[in-house]
Structure formats: C-alpha cells, structure tokens
C-alpha angles and dihedrals in degrees: 000000000000097000095048094116094043108059093170123055115244093235090055090048092052092050100044114021109023095066089061092050095047091050089064099031099092100112126120122250142092118322118263118263093214132039125260088247093056092048093048091050091049091052091051090048092052092047093047099046103024093228120151119259092250090062096053109119119247 
C-alpha cells in the first residue's frame, strides 16, 4: 500500500483545501520545511490511527 499515508490525492488537495490554507498563511516567519499537503496528510494519519506525533512517518 504505497498511498497508505496519503489518503487524499495531491491534485485534489490543491484544488479543494490548499486555497483555504493560503488565504490565512500570510504571517511572517521562516519558511516551512514540509509542504502543506504533507502536514495535512500527517494530521489525518494521527487522527485516523491515534499514534503520537513522534511516531508519524517522515
């Protein structure tokens, strides 16, 4: 199961969810080290499995 950690396709994420994130992502600070898509998928993975943040796969 290659897509096990990514329950939503990246093209669907870009069309539906990312516009809402970008609308509120105008704060100063250092650039993110991972993409919005990877972070969103990690949050879904934690909610689905109940694992701690330290056990989320890279």
